[in-house]
C-alpha positions, 0 to 999 in steps of 0.5 A: 981314500987313495987314488986306486980306490977312487978310480975303482969306485968311480969305474963301478959307478959309471958301469952300474949307471950305464947298465941301469940306463940300458935296462931302463931304456929297453924296458921303456921300449918294450912298454911303449911297443906293447901299448902301441900294439894294444891301442892298434888292436883295439882300433882294428877290432873296434 
């Protein structure tokens, strides 16, 4: 494998992992907020 191919693969890997991390972070944030909202709603209606 030459230098160019290796650089391309490593850049692609870095980009993919960054996107995946941001996506997971957003999903986790939404999930947490939904959980908090549900808990608050149950407490307020109880």
